[in-house]
C-alpha positions in Angstrom: 26.9 -8.9 1.3 30.0 -11.1 2.0 31.2 -14.1 4.0 29.2 -14.3 7.3 29.0 -18.1 7.4 29.7 -20.3 4.4 26.7 -22.5 5.2 24.2 -19.7 5.6 25.5 -17.3 2.9 26.3 -17.9 -0.7 27.9 -15.5 -3.2 25.5 -14.4 -5.9 26.3 -13.1 -9.4 25.2 -9.7 -8.0 27.9 -10.0 -5.4 30.5 -10.8 -8.0 29.3 -7.8 -10.1 29.8 -5.6 -7.0 33.3 -7.0 -6.3 34.3 -6.5 -10.0 32.9 -3.0 -9.9 35.0 -2.2 -6.8 38.1 -3.6 -8.5 37.2 -1.7 -11.8 37.1 -5.0 -13.7 34.7 -5.7 -16.5 33.4 -9.2 -16.6 31.4 -11.1 -19.2 28.3 -13.0 -18.2 30.3 -16.3 -18.5 33.0 -14.9 -16.2 30.4 -13.8 -13.7 29.0 -17.3 -13.6 32.4 -18.8 -13.4 33.6 -16.6 -10.5 30.3 -17.1 -8.7 30.8 -20.8 -8.8 34.5 -20.6 -7.8 33.7 -18.3 -4.8 31.0 -20.6 -3.6 33.4 -23.6 -3.9 35.9 -21.8 -1.8 33.3 -21.0 0.8 32.4 -24.7 0.9 36.0 -25.5 1.6 36.0 -22.9 4.4 33.0 -24.6 5.9 34.8 -28.0 5.8 37.7 -26.4 7.6 35.4 -24.7 10.1 33.9 -28.1 11.0 37.3 -29.7 11.8 38.0 -30.4 15.5 41.1 -28.3 16.3 40.7 -28.4 20.1 44.0 -30.2 20.5 45.9 -28.1 17.9 48.1 -25.4 19.3 47.8 -22.0 17.7 50.7 -21.2 15.3 51.9 -18.0 13.6 54.1 -19.9 11.1 53.7 -23.2 9.3 57.2 -24.2 10.0 59.0 -23.7 13.3 61.5 -21.0 12.5 62.5 -18.6 15.3 65.0 -16.3 13.6 66.3 -16.6 10.0 68.6 -13.6 10.3 72.3 -13.7 10.5 74.1 -12.4 13.6 75.2 -8.8 13.5 79.0 -8.4 13.1 81.0 -5.2 13.1 83.2 -4.8 10.0 85.2 -1.9 8.6 83.3 0.5 6.5 84.5 2.2 3.3 86.7 5.3 3.7 85.1 8.6 2.7 87.5 8.8 -0.2 86.4 5.4 -1.5 82.7 6.3 -1.1 83.0 9.5 -3.1 85.5 8.4 -5.7 82.8 7.6 -8.4 80.6 10.6 -7.6 80.2 12.9 -10.6 79.9 15.9 -8.2 80.9 16.2 -4.6 81.1 19.1 -2.2 82.7 19.2 1.3 82.7 15.4 1.7 79.1 14.9 0.4 77.4 13.9 -2.9 76.2 17.0 -4.7 72.9 16.7 -6.4 70.9 19.3 -8.4 68.5 21.5 -6.5 64.9 20.4 -6.7 62.2 22.9 -6.0 
């Protein structure tokens, strides 16, 4: 069925029906025609992109050059056990107590 090469393979209404069936979506005949046209337009754009000369373009994993957006780890004091448990409705031996679930 799908996307071998945009120039050699077009999406048919039968393909759209199959995709809709897999997604458990009911489509009207007009929606099938519309989606068929839209999928084929997308494939045409892929074909244009495939024909671009990218020989001199280095491979990238991100669009922008970001190496690490995380903050530096810093050690800071934690809450005391008393502060952690002070709002607990039930506690036992320094732990939160929850109902037994079987």
